[in-house]
N, CA, C and O atoms as a DFTB+ gen file, in Angstrom:
564 C
 N C O
     1  1     -24.273      34.969       3.583
     2  2     -23.417      34.903       2.426
     3  2     -24.093      34.032       1.373
     4  3     -24.585      32.953       1.702
     5  1     -24.129      34.467       0.128
     6  2     -24.693      33.676      -0.951
     7  2     -23.557      33.141      -1.796
     8  3     -22.669      33.889      -2.206
     9  1     -23.587      31.851      -2.054
    10  2     -22.541      31.203      -2.836
    11  2     -22.908      31.192      -4.311
    12  3     -24.041      31.489      -4.688
    13  1     -21.933      30.846      -5.136
    14  2     -22.114      30.874      -6.587
    15  2     -23.279      30.012      -7.047
    16  3     -23.972      30.374      -7.998
    17  1     -23.507      28.876      -6.392
    18  2     -24.577      28.006      -6.853
    19  2     -25.940      28.400      -6.301
    20  3     -26.923      27.682      -6.485
    21  1     -25.994      29.547      -5.622
    22  2     -27.279      30.067      -5.171
    23  2     -27.700      29.603      -3.793
    24  3     -28.791      29.951      -3.342
    25  1     -26.873      28.831      -3.108
    26  2     -27.233      28.384      -1.773
    27  2     -26.658      29.326      -0.748
    28  3     -25.678      30.019      -1.024
    29  1     -27.243      29.366       0.422
    30  2     -26.747      30.213       1.496
    31  2     -25.767      29.424       2.343
    32  3     -26.023      28.273       2.697
    33  1     -24.653      30.045       2.664
    34  2     -23.688      29.440       3.564
    35  2     -24.067      29.831       4.974
    36  3     -24.143      31.016       5.297
    37  1     -24.302      28.855       5.800
    38  2     -24.673      29.126       7.177
    39  2     -23.539      28.811       8.116
    40  3     -22.398      28.651       7.682
    41  1     -23.833      28.719       9.401
    42  2     -22.815      28.486      10.415
    43  2     -22.063      27.169      10.226
    44  3     -20.967      27.016      10.764
    45  1     -22.616      26.225       9.484
    46  2     -21.968      24.939       9.290
    47  2     -20.909      24.947       8.213
    48  3     -20.331      23.899       7.923
    49  1     -20.630      26.091       7.606
    50  2     -19.617      26.140       6.561
    51  2     -18.276      26.530       7.159
    52  3     -18.202      27.026       8.283
    53  1     -17.216      26.298       6.390
    54  2     -15.880      26.589       6.883
    55  2     -15.220      27.637       6.017
    56  3     -15.633      27.860       4.879
    57  1     -14.191      28.285       6.551
    58  2     -13.460      29.302       5.798
    59  2     -12.245      28.712       5.107
    60  3     -11.729      29.310       4.162
    61  1     -11.779      27.566       5.549
    62  2     -10.623      26.898       4.961
    63  2     -11.105      25.822       3.994
    64  3     -12.230      25.336       4.116
    65  1     -10.254      25.446       3.025
    66  2     -10.639      24.334       2.152
    67  2     -10.950      23.104       2.982
    68  3     -10.292      22.845       3.990
    69  1     -11.957      22.342       2.560
    70  2     -12.305      21.124       3.276
    71  2     -11.140      20.155       3.222
    72  3     -10.776      19.550       4.231
    73  1     -10.565      20.011       2.054
    74  2      -9.283      19.360       1.860
    75  2      -9.179      17.874       2.029
    76  3      -8.484      17.235       1.238
    77  1      -9.809      17.289       2.988
    78  2      -9.482      15.913       3.302
    79  2     -10.250      14.849       2.573
    80  3     -11.454      14.961       2.344
    81  1      -9.544      13.837       2.223
    82  2     -10.106      12.568       1.739
    83  2     -11.155      12.680       0.637
    84  3     -12.286      12.236       0.832
    85  1     -10.816      13.259      -0.512
    86  2     -11.800      13.251      -1.596
    87  2     -12.053      11.813      -2.040
    88  3     -11.124      11.052      -2.313
    89  1     -13.323      11.470      -2.103
    90  2     -13.719      10.096      -2.441
    91  2     -14.809      10.109      -3.494
    92  3     -15.718      10.939      -3.464
    93  1     -14.700       9.177      -4.421
    94  2     -15.719       8.961      -5.440
    95  2     -16.332       7.594      -5.178
    96  3     -15.620       6.591      -5.125
    97  1     -17.647       7.550      -5.013
    98  2     -18.370       6.294      -4.888
    99  2     -19.067       6.042      -6.224
   100  3     -19.794       6.908      -6.712
   101  1     -18.858       4.888      -6.811
   102  2     -19.476       4.573      -8.095
   103  2     -20.360       3.343      -7.927
   104  3     -19.902       2.297      -7.467
   105  1     -21.636       3.478      -8.306
   106  2     -22.566       2.355      -8.254
   107  2     -22.216       1.359      -9.361
   108  3     -22.080       1.735     -10.525
   109  1     -22.075       0.104      -8.990
   110  2     -21.699      -0.908      -9.982
   111  2     -22.798      -1.946     -10.224
   112  3     -22.544      -2.967     -10.863
   113  1     -24.013      -1.702      -9.725
   114  2     -25.068      -2.708      -9.885
   115  2     -26.112      -2.386     -10.950
   116  3     -26.786      -3.295     -11.434
   117  1     -26.263      -1.123     -11.324
   118  2     -27.284      -0.761     -12.304
   119  2     -27.031      -1.444     -13.639
   120  3     -25.892      -1.638     -14.063
   121  1     -28.124      -1.797     -14.278
   122  2     -28.060      -2.380     -15.623
   123  2     -28.471      -1.308     -16.626
   124  3     -29.054      -0.292     -16.249
   125  1     -28.169      -1.532     -17.891
   126  2     -28.640      -0.569     -18.901
   127  2     -30.165      -0.462     -18.838
   128  3     -30.860      -1.458     -18.636
   129  1     -30.667       0.749     -19.013
   130  2     -32.105       0.980     -18.921
   131  2     -32.860       0.094     -19.917
   132  3     -32.483      -0.006     -21.085
   133  1     -33.915      -0.536     -19.443
   134  2     -34.742      -1.406     -20.279
   135  2     -34.153      -2.784     -20.500
   136  3     -34.689      -3.561     -21.291
   137  1     -33.059      -3.108     -19.820
   138  2     -32.410      -4.407     -19.982
   139  2     -32.200      -5.071     -18.618
   140  3     -31.065      -5.207     -18.161
   141  1     -33.290      -5.481     -17.970
   142  2     -33.184      -6.002     -16.605
   143  2     -32.379      -7.293     -16.478
   144  3     -31.934      -7.630     -15.381
   145  1     -32.183      -8.016     -17.568
   146  2     -31.438      -9.267     -17.507
   147  2     -29.993      -9.128     -17.979
   148  3     -29.261     -10.116     -18.028
   149  1     -29.588      -7.937     -18.320
   150  2     -28.245      -7.720     -18.848
   151  2     -27.170      -8.024     -17.803
   152  3     -27.328      -7.711     -16.622
   153  1     -26.105      -8.624     -18.247
   154  2     -24.946      -8.860     -17.375
   155  2     -24.025      -7.638     -17.371
   156  3     -23.198      -7.488     -16.472
   157  1     -24.167      -6.774     -18.365
   158  2     -23.325      -5.589     -18.489
   159  2     -23.666      -4.594     -17.396
   160  3     -24.838      -4.294     -17.171
   161  1     -22.663      -4.086     -16.724
   162  2     -22.846      -3.103     -15.654
   163  2     -22.079      -1.837     -16.037
   164  3     -20.862      -1.769     -15.861
   165  1     -22.793      -0.830     -16.562
   166  2     -22.132       0.404     -16.974
   167  2     -21.321       1.067     -15.860
   168  3     -20.263       1.640     -16.123
   169  1     -21.803       0.993     -14.632
   170  2     -21.087       1.600     -13.517
   171  2     -19.726       0.979     -13.276
   172  3     -18.800       1.664     -12.841
   173  1     -19.592      -0.298     -13.552
   174  2     -18.295      -0.962     -13.389
   175  2     -17.286      -0.386     -14.374
   176  3     -16.109      -0.234     -14.048
   177  1     -17.750      -0.066     -15.575
   178  2     -16.877       0.556     -16.570
   179  2     -16.484       1.958     -16.099
   180  3     -15.320       2.346     -16.194
   181  1     -17.458       2.712     -15.592
   182  2     -17.174       4.046     -15.068
   183  2     -16.212       3.967     -13.873
   184  3     -15.306       4.792     -13.760
   185  1     -16.397       3.000     -12.996
   186  2     -15.507       2.835     -11.840
   187  2     -14.079       2.569     -12.296
   188  3     -13.134       3.109     -11.722
   189  1     -13.915       1.743     -13.322
   190  2     -12.577       1.480     -13.868
   191  2     -11.965       2.768     -14.418
   192  3     -10.785       3.043     -14.197
   193  1     -12.765       3.554     -15.134
   194  2     -12.302       4.819     -15.696
   195  2     -11.865       5.781     -14.586
   196  3     -10.833       6.443     -14.698
   197  1     -12.660       5.850     -13.516
   198  2     -12.341       6.741     -12.403
   199  2     -11.079       6.270     -11.670
   200  3     -10.231       7.085     -11.306
   201  1     -10.960       4.970     -11.457
   202  2      -9.785       4.433     -10.767
   203  2      -8.518       4.724     -11.574
   204  3      -7.481       5.070     -11.008
   205  1      -8.606       4.585     -12.872
   206  2      -7.460       4.877     -13.732
   207  2      -7.099       6.362     -13.639
   208  3      -5.923       6.708     -13.525
   209  1      -8.103       7.237     -13.689
   210  2      -7.865       8.680     -13.624
   211  2      -7.323       9.100     -12.257
   212  3      -6.573      10.071     -12.162
   213  1      -7.693       8.383     -11.208
   214  2      -7.278       8.743      -9.850
   215  2      -5.920       8.158      -9.466
   216  3      -5.344       8.533      -8.445
   217  1      -5.419       7.250     -10.277
   218  2      -4.154       6.579      -9.952
   219  2      -3.063       7.617      -9.646
   220  3      -2.837       8.549     -10.417
   221  1      -2.399       7.430      -8.508
   222  2      -1.317       8.313      -8.122
   223  2      -1.763       9.628      -7.504
   224  3      -0.935      10.497      -7.231
   225  1      -3.064       9.783      -7.281
   226  2      -3.572      11.032      -6.698
   227  2      -4.112      10.759      -5.295
   228  3      -4.093       9.626      -4.813
   229  1      -4.591      11.818      -4.655
   230  2      -5.176      11.710      -3.326
   231  2      -6.625      11.243      -3.359
   232  3      -7.217      11.008      -2.305
   233  1      -7.203      11.104      -4.535
   234  2      -8.617      10.751      -4.683
   235  2      -8.793       9.235      -4.602
   236  3      -8.127       8.477      -5.308
   237  1      -9.705       8.811      -3.725
   238  2     -10.051       7.376      -3.620
   239  2     -11.273       7.103      -4.479
   240  3     -12.159       7.950      -4.595
   241  1     -11.322       5.943      -5.070
   242  2     -12.487       5.493      -5.829
   243  2     -12.976       4.207      -5.182
   244  3     -12.238       3.227      -5.075
   245  1     -14.233       4.227      -4.753
   246  2     -14.827       3.049      -4.120
   247  2     -16.049       2.598      -4.909
   248  3     -16.891       3.410      -5.292
   249  1     -16.133       1.313      -5.142
   250  2     -17.285       0.715      -5.817
   251  2     -18.330       0.394      -4.755
   252  3     -18.009      -0.168      -3.707
   253  1     -19.585       0.755      -5.032
   254  2     -20.668       0.459      -4.102
   255  2     -21.763      -0.295      -4.841
   256  3     -21.895      -0.195      -6.061
   257  1     -22.540      -1.048      -4.082
   258  2     -23.556      -1.892      -4.705
   259  2     -24.799      -1.149      -5.132
   260  3     -25.491      -1.608      -6.042
   261  1     -25.117      -0.017      -4.516
   262  2     -26.303       0.697      -4.971
   263  2     -26.308       2.128      -4.454
   264  3     -26.021       2.380      -3.284
   265  1     -26.634       3.053      -5.334
   266  2     -26.856       4.448      -4.953
   267  2     -28.318       4.845      -5.212
   268  3     -28.655       6.028      -5.161
   269  1     -29.176       3.870      -5.486
   270  2     -30.620       4.069      -5.659
   271  2     -30.971       5.110      -6.713
   272  3     -31.865       5.932      -6.514
   273  1     -30.272       5.069      -7.816
   274  2     -30.580       5.941      -8.950
   275  2     -30.595       5.090     -10.223
   276  3     -30.103       5.506     -11.272
   277  1     -31.157       3.914     -10.108
   278  2     -31.063       2.873     -11.137
   279  2     -31.523       3.313     -12.520
   280  3     -30.933       2.902     -13.519
   281  1     -32.550       4.128     -12.602
   282  2     -33.068       4.510     -13.921
   283  2     -32.248       5.620     -14.573
   284  3     -32.536       6.025     -15.699
   285  1     -31.230       6.113     -13.874
   286  2     -30.392       7.176     -14.442
   287  2     -28.903       6.883     -14.269
   288  3     -28.100       7.794     -14.069
   289  1     -28.547       5.601     -14.348
   290  2     -27.141       5.243     -14.228
   291  2     -26.405       5.493     -15.527
   292  3     -27.027       5.740     -16.560
   293  1     -25.105       5.431     -15.482
   294  2     -24.281       5.224     -14.304
   295  2     -24.356       6.402     -13.334
   296  3     -24.550       7.555     -13.718
   297  1     -24.192       6.053     -12.058
   298  2     -24.312       7.021     -10.980
   299  2     -23.052       7.016     -10.129
   300  3     -22.450       5.969      -9.895
   301  1     -22.663       8.195      -9.672
   302  2     -21.517       8.314      -8.771
   303  2     -21.782       9.426      -7.769
   304  3     -22.560      10.344      -8.026
   305  1     -21.122       9.327      -6.625
   306  2     -21.213      10.359      -5.591
   307  2     -19.811      10.876      -5.300
   308  3     -18.843      10.116      -5.292
   309  1     -19.719      12.179      -5.062
   310  2     -18.462      12.816      -4.686
   311  2     -18.580      13.306      -3.261
   312  3     -19.586      13.915      -2.898
   313  1     -17.560      13.048      -2.438
   314  2     -17.559      13.547      -1.065
   315  2     -16.143      13.890      -0.650
   316  3     -15.171      13.392      -1.217
   317  1     -16.046      14.754       0.355
   318  2     -14.777      15.108       0.992
   319  2     -15.094      15.472       2.427
   320  3     -16.213      15.881       2.735
   321  1     -14.121      15.327       3.300
   322  2     -14.337      15.651       4.708
   323  2     -14.847      17.079       4.862
   324  3     -14.284      18.010       4.284
   325  1     -15.905      17.250       5.636
   326  2     -16.446      18.569       5.922
   327  2     -17.221      19.202       4.783
   328  3     -17.644      20.353       4.891
   329  1     -17.415      18.478       3.700
   330  2     -18.097      19.024       2.523
   331  2     -19.441      18.335       2.303
   332  3     -19.719      17.275       2.864
   333  1     -20.254      18.961       1.480
   334  2     -21.488      18.343       1.031
   335  2     -21.131      17.159       0.144
   336  3     -20.061      17.138      -0.464
   337  1     -22.011      16.181       0.067
   338  2     -21.859      15.049      -0.843
   339  2     -22.769      15.281      -2.029
   340  3     -23.927      15.667      -1.863
   341  1     -22.251      15.046      -3.233
   342  2     -22.998      15.262      -4.473
   343  2     -23.199      13.938      -5.183
   344  3     -22.254      13.166      -5.344
   345  1     -24.444      13.668      -5.616
   346  2     -24.767      12.455      -6.356
   347  2     -25.149      12.867      -7.776
   348  3     -26.003      13.732      -7.975
   349  1     -24.509      12.239      -8.755
   350  2     -24.751      12.533     -10.166
   351  2     -25.189      11.268     -10.892
   352  3     -24.700      10.174     -10.611
   353  1     -26.120      11.435     -11.831
   354  2     -26.565      10.325     -12.655
   355  2     -26.355      10.613     -14.125
   356  3     -25.913      11.695     -14.510
   357  1     -26.680       9.618     -14.943
   358  2     -26.558       9.720     -16.399
   359  2     -25.136      10.104     -16.816
   360  3     -24.942      10.906     -17.730
   361  1     -24.158       9.530     -16.144
   362  2     -22.762       9.841     -16.435
   363  2     -22.245       9.011     -17.609
   364  3     -22.765       7.932     -17.895
   365  1     -21.230       9.520     -18.277
   366  2     -20.605       8.807     -19.391
   367  2     -19.732       7.678     -18.847
   368  3     -19.152       7.798     -17.768
   369  1     -19.647       6.605     -19.584
   370  2     -18.842       5.458     -19.159
   371  2     -17.366       5.824     -19.005
   372  3     -16.665       5.244     -18.176
   373  1     -16.901       6.771     -19.792
   374  2     -15.494       7.184     -19.738
   375  2     -15.317       8.471     -18.916
   376  3     -14.356       9.211     -19.127
   377  1     -16.231       8.734     -17.992
   378  2     -16.233       9.979     -17.238
   379  2     -15.366       9.999     -15.996
   380  3     -15.568      10.851     -15.131
   381  1     -14.413       9.097     -15.874
   382  2     -13.574       9.036     -14.688
   383  2     -12.783      10.299     -14.426
   384  3     -12.698      10.744     -13.281
   385  1     -12.200      10.890     -15.464
   386  2     -11.410      12.113     -15.278
   387  2     -12.280      13.254     -14.763
   388  3     -11.842      14.047     -13.928
   389  1     -13.508      13.336     -15.260
   390  2     -14.445      14.366     -14.815
   391  2     -14.745      14.194     -13.323
   392  3     -14.785      15.170     -12.574
   393  1     -14.954      12.954     -12.903
   394  2     -15.249      12.695     -11.494
   395  2     -14.058      13.030     -10.602
   396  3     -14.235      13.591      -9.521
   397  1     -12.863      12.697     -11.037
   398  2     -11.666      13.006     -10.255
   399  2     -11.497      14.524     -10.150
   400  3     -11.191      15.044      -9.077
   401  1     -11.694      15.227     -11.254
   402  2     -11.606      16.691     -11.225
   403  2     -12.645      17.269     -10.269
   404  3     -12.342      18.180      -9.499
   405  1     -13.864      16.745     -10.316
   406  2     -14.913      17.211      -9.405
   407  2     -14.581      16.931      -7.953
   408  3     -14.816      17.780      -7.094
   409  1     -14.039      15.757      -7.660
   410  2     -13.676      15.410      -6.283
   411  2     -12.583      16.344      -5.762
   412  3     -12.608      16.748      -4.600
   413  1     -11.634      16.682      -6.620
   414  2     -10.570      17.612      -6.218
   415  2     -11.129      19.017      -5.971
   416  3     -10.746      19.679      -5.007
   417  1     -12.028      19.463      -6.838
   418  2     -12.653      20.774      -6.645
   419  2     -13.422      20.822      -5.332
   420  3     -13.335      21.799      -4.588
   421  1     -14.170      19.769      -5.053
   422  2     -14.947      19.710      -3.819
   423  2     -14.034      19.752      -2.600
   424  3     -14.301      20.487      -1.650
   425  1     -12.970      18.976      -2.622
   426  2     -12.048      18.935      -1.487
   427  2     -11.346      20.273      -1.283
   428  3     -10.958      20.604      -0.162
   429  1     -11.183      21.036      -2.342
   430  2     -10.514      22.328      -2.234
   431  2     -11.433      23.501      -1.984
   432  3     -10.970      24.638      -1.894
   433  1     -12.721      23.252      -1.868
   434  2     -13.690      24.318      -1.686
   435  2     -13.679      24.844      -0.256
   436  3     -13.747      24.068       0.697
   437  1     -13.595      26.145      -0.113
   438  2     -13.602      26.759       1.217
   439  2     -14.954      26.613       1.911
   440  3     -15.015      26.599       3.141
   441  1     -16.029      26.505       1.148
   442  2     -17.363      26.397       1.748
   443  2     -17.862      24.958       1.819
   444  3     -18.945      24.707       2.348
   445  1     -17.094      24.016       1.299
   446  2     -17.543      22.630       1.300
   447  2     -18.614      22.377       0.263
   448  3     -19.355      21.398       0.348
   449  1     -18.695      23.261      -0.716
   450  2     -19.695      23.154      -1.774
   451  2     -18.973      23.108      -3.117
   452  3     -18.061      23.897      -3.363
   453  1     -19.375      22.200      -3.972
   454  2     -18.769      22.067      -5.291
   455  2     -19.050      23.339      -6.093
   456  3     -20.206      23.632      -6.400
   457  1     -18.006      24.095      -6.434
   458  2     -18.226      25.365      -7.130
   459  2     -18.826      25.153      -8.520
   460  3     -18.497      24.194      -9.218
   461  1     -19.712      26.070      -8.903
   462  2     -20.318      26.000     -10.232
   463  2     -19.289      26.377     -11.293
   464  3     -19.122      25.684     -12.296
   465  1     -18.605      27.489     -11.047
   466  2     -17.574      27.920     -11.989
   467  2     -16.394      26.974     -11.901
   468  3     -15.906      26.673     -10.812
   469  1     -15.945      26.512     -13.038
   470  2     -14.823      25.588     -13.070
   471  2     -15.240      24.144     -12.962
   472  3     -14.427      23.242     -13.164
   473  1     -16.505      23.914     -12.643
   474  2     -17.006      22.537     -12.549
   475  2     -17.037      21.937     -13.951
   476  3     -17.485      22.603     -14.885
   477  1     -16.576      20.705     -14.126
   478  2     -16.659      20.079     -15.447
   479  2     -18.103      20.063     -15.956
   480  3     -19.038      19.843     -15.187
   481  1     -18.267      20.292     -17.222
   482  2     -19.595      20.397     -17.828
   483  2     -20.521      19.229     -17.466
   484  3     -21.683      19.471     -17.142
   485  1     -20.052      17.963     -17.508
   486  2     -20.954      16.855     -17.145
   487  2     -21.456      16.931     -15.706
   488  3     -22.482      16.330     -15.386
   489  1     -20.758      17.655     -14.830
   490  2     -21.209      17.781     -13.442
   491  2     -22.085      19.009     -13.244
   492  3     -22.494      19.306     -12.122
   493  1     -22.375      19.723     -14.326
   494  2     -23.338      20.822     -14.269
   495  2     -24.743      20.321     -14.590
   496  3     -25.726      21.036     -14.395
   497  1     -24.826      19.118     -15.072
   498  2     -26.128      18.494     -15.331
   499  2     -26.073      17.101     -14.704
   500  3     -24.997      16.609     -14.366
   501  1     -27.191      16.495     -14.557
   502  2     -27.217      15.159     -13.973
   503  2     -27.134      15.125     -12.457
   504  3     -26.993      14.052     -11.871
   505  1     -27.221      16.293     -11.806
   506  2     -27.185      16.305     -10.343
   507  2     -28.476      15.685      -9.820
   508  3     -29.573      16.118     -10.174
   509  1     -28.335      14.673      -8.980
   510  2     -29.477      13.974      -8.403
   511  2     -29.784      14.512      -7.007
   512  3     -30.942      14.745      -6.657
   513  1     -28.727      14.704      -6.215
   514  2     -28.921      15.157      -4.840
   515  2     -27.642      15.768      -4.306
   516  3     -26.540      15.499      -4.785
   517  1     -27.832      16.601      -3.297
   518  2     -26.724      17.190      -2.559
   519  2     -27.062      16.993      -1.086
   520  3     -28.134      17.396      -0.635
   521  1     -26.158      16.379      -0.338
   522  2     -26.415      16.021       1.060
   523  2     -25.416      16.760       1.952
   524  3     -24.214      16.727       1.690
   525  1     -25.909      17.433       3.015
   526  2     -24.992      18.192       3.877
   527  2     -24.049      17.276       4.658
   528  3     -24.336      16.097       4.861
   529  1     -22.914      17.842       5.092
   530  2     -22.011      17.070       5.937
   531  2     -22.677      16.745       7.271
   532  3     -23.626      17.419       7.673
   533  1     -22.192      15.733       7.948
   534  2     -22.813      15.282       9.198
   535  2     -22.908      16.363      10.256
   536  3     -23.894      16.408      10.992
   537  1     -21.921      17.228      10.356
   538  2     -21.919      18.240      11.411
   539  2     -22.569      19.551      10.973
   540  3     -22.437      20.558      11.668
   541  1     -23.257      19.561       9.854
   542  2     -23.842      20.775       9.322
   543  2     -25.044      21.215      10.143
   544  3     -25.918      20.414      10.476
   545  1     -25.070      22.504      10.461
   546  2     -26.227      23.100      11.133
   547  2     -26.477      24.443      10.488
   548  3     -25.554      25.236      10.298
   549  1     -27.709      24.690      10.158
   550  2     -28.073      25.962       9.545
   551  2     -29.430      26.366      10.088
   552  3     -30.367      25.568      10.130
   553  1     -29.513      27.603      10.496
   554  2     -30.802      28.109      10.951
   555  2     -31.543      28.698       9.765
   556  3     -30.998      29.516       9.024
   557  1     -32.757      28.289       9.596
   558  2     -33.597      28.827       8.531
   559  2     -34.503      29.893       9.126
   560  3     -34.998      29.770      10.247
   561  1     -34.696      30.916       8.360
   562  2     -35.545      32.007       8.846
   563  2     -36.992      31.741       8.578
   564  3     -37.845      32.560       8.923
C-alpha cells in the first residue's frame, strides 16, 4: 500500500486510528541563530503558544531541553501512541495552534503517519526527521 506522503505502509501499520496520547515536545534550549550568549529562548515562546492552544484538549505539551536541531530552531516533535514521531524545525514562535492541529491529525491517522493532505502549511516544510514507532517492523525488498 502506498500512502499519500509516498511511503509504503508495511506490516507495522494499523487499520484503526492510532488515537492515543498526542504529545508535542518543544525544545526550550536553543538560542537565536548567531546569538550564542542570548538569554532569549524562542522555543520557550513556542511552548507557551502550544500550551495555550492545547488547553482543554487531549494534546499534551512537554518542554524538553534539547532536540538537537539547534541551528534550525524553534524545534518541536509530534508523537502519538502507535504512530511515527515527526520532528520539525524553523517553526514560528506563535505556531502553537499549528502544532496542536498536527498532533491531532497524527493521533487520528489510521496508518500512524501524519497525512500530507490537511496538514497545516508550516508542517509541510521544516520536516527534520520522521522516526518509526517502537514496535514497527517492515520488510524491505
